[in-house]
N, C-alpha and C positions, 0 to 999 in steps of 0.2 A: 746546453742544447741550443746550438745556433739556429737550427730550423725553427724551433719554437719562438725564439726571439724575433726572427724574421716574420713569422706568422703574426705575432702581436703588433709589430710595427706596420706591416702592410694592411692588416685589417683595421687598425686604428686610423690610418690615413684614408682608407677607402670609406670607412664609416663617416668621417668628416665630409668627404666629397659627396657621398650619397645624401647625407643630411642636408647639405647646402642646396642640393638640387631636388629634394624630395617633393617640392611643390611645382616642379616643371610640368607643363601640359604634356601628357603622354603623346608619343609620336604616332602611334597606330591606334585608331579609335574606330569602332563600328558605330556609325551614327544611326540613331533611330529616326524613322521617317518624320515623326512629329517635330523634330528639331528644325525642319524647314518652315514650320507654320509661325505666323505672327501671333503674339499673345491675344487671347480673346477677352474683350472687355465689353460687358453687356449690362443693361439696366437691371436693377434689383429692387425688389419690394421689401427686402430685409430691413427691419426696424433697428434702431440703436438698442444695444443690450449691454448688460454689465457682467463682468467676470471677476473672479478673485484669484490671484496667484501670489504665493509667498507672503500672505497676509496683507496684500495691497489690493484695493478695489480699483477696477478700471472700467471706464465707459467707452465702448467701441461703437463708432458710427459708420456703418457701411455706406460706400458711395457707388460702387459698381461690383458686380460679380466678375471674377477674374480667373483666368486659366492660362498658365504659361508653362511651356516646355523649353528648357535651356540647358546649355553646358556650362558647368561651373569653371570660371577662370580665376576667381579669388573669393575669399570669405573671411569673416571674423566672428568668432563666438563672443557673446557678451555675458560676462559674469563679473562679480565684484572684484576679482583679482586682476582683470585686464581692462576694465572700463570704469574708472572712478566716476565719470560723469553719469553713467547709468546707475551706479550705486547711490550717488548723492540724490539723484532724482527718483530713486526707488522704482526705476523702470525695469522691472524683472520680466515683463511680458515680452519685450523685444529680445529674443534669445540669440538671433543670428542676423548678420548682414551677409547676403550672398550676391555676388556679381556674376551674371550669366550672359551668354551670347547665344544667338540663334540665326536662322536664315542662312545667308551665304558666309557668315563669319567663321563658323567652325571649320569649313573646308578651305579657308585661306591658307595657301601653301607656305606663307611666311608668317603664320600666326606665332611661331616660336620666337620670332624677332620682336614681339610686342610683350612688354611687361605689364602685369596687372597686380594691383595690391589694394587692400582695403584699409582706410583710416577708420576713425571711430564712427563716422556717419557717411563715408563716401567710398566710391570705387575709383581708383586712379589708373590711368592708362598712359604709357610712355613708350616711345620707340625712336631710334635714330635711323631706322630703315624707311626711307620715303616710299619705296615700292610696297612694303607691308602696310604702311599707313594709308596709301591711296586705295588699297584693296579692302580696307576695313571700313565697315559701315557703323558709325556710332549710334545710329537709330535702331540698331539690332543688338544693343547692349543695355542692360539695366542693372542698377543696384537695388536690391530688395530688402527692406526691413521686415523680417518674418516674426509674426506674433502668434503665440498659442498658449493656452492654459492647460492643454491636454498633455499629460505625461507621456503617452505613447508617441504622439507627434514629436514631442521634444526629444525623445530618445532616437527617433528616426533621423531627425535633423542633425544630431550630434555625430552621425556616421559619415557625413559628407566629406568628399575629398576633391581635389582639383581634377577636372576631367570628367567627373560624374555627370551623367545626363539625368536631369530631374524634371518632375512635373509637380507644380504647385497649384492647387485649386482653393479658392476662398473668396475673400472680398478685399478690394482696395478700400482702405478705411482710415479715418483719422481716429485718434484716441487720446484720452486724458486719464490721469490717475489722481487719487487722493493724496499722492505723494508730491503732486505739483507738476509732473511731467505732462507735456502736450506735444503732439506731433500730427501733422497732416500727411497727405499723400499726393504724389504726382498722378495725373490721370492721362498723360500722354507720353509717348516714347521719344518725343523730339525736343524736350526741354533739357536744359543744362544747368550746372551749378547747384547752389543751395536750393533744396526743395524739389530737386529733380528725381528723387528716389521714390520707388513704389513701396508703400506700406501695406503689407498683406496679412490679414487675419486668416490663418490657415484652417480650412475644412478637411483637406486631404493632401498628404505629401508622399511622394513616391520617388525612389531612385530607380529610374527605368533601365539604366545601363551603367553599372559601376565601372570606373576607370581602372585599368591595370597599369600601375606605375612601376616600371622596372627599377627606378631609383629607390622607391620605398622598399621593394623586395630586396634590393641590394643592400639597403641600409640595415634591415633586420638580419640578413645573412651575414654581413660583416660584423654586426654586433655579436651574433652567436659565436663566430670564429674568434673574436677578441676575448670574449668571456671564457671560451674553451682554452685559449692560450694562457690566460691569466691563471686559470685553475691548474693547468699542467705545470706552470711555473712554480706555484706554491706547493704543489704536491710532490715534486721531484726531490730526491735526497739532496741535502746540503753538502757541498764539497768545498771545504776551505782551500784557498789558494796557497 
């Protein structure tokens, strides 16, 4: 069945292409009005407190109340399988690093020319397009270390995708653990390099506008066609040559 062989070959190739591009920022996005707003950082009377997660005790010291709405351009989940440093430090409270943009950046017409990716503790930005770079405001980007011991919040955070518009409310905070980990927080959006990330203990997390990624839809569609082709291949009668 030549047609089925063609289906398998084409769907396999398209699956690879779609998988490679699955984290591209979607081309068409309906921006929520709050995406234009700067993060709100205000004084707080919240006292230091202790939480326990995964049998590790943490002390969290709030520095400011914080409320940020941003569009996700990169993220990295932290668990024992993909972050040896977090595992060794027993830092299970930090579940995700998420890099977001706001203000004028999401509407940058050449945003697709800029690459974003997360390291273990950083958000990295790169482009060879000078026009795209000149139109991009680095003070309207932040990498955020998200903390929570609440299972509901952690489940919500696991759902994030590139292009999602999210709102995070909580506290800019430093924290320590009895496992030996220690981390502070940035309290300004204009710093750079090590220590420039915001560490947020989450009180409320919401995906305001989920992104529709046609690459991801295409990936799942091509996978379904590939599996269908394989099933048909093995179910058809054997014809010796």
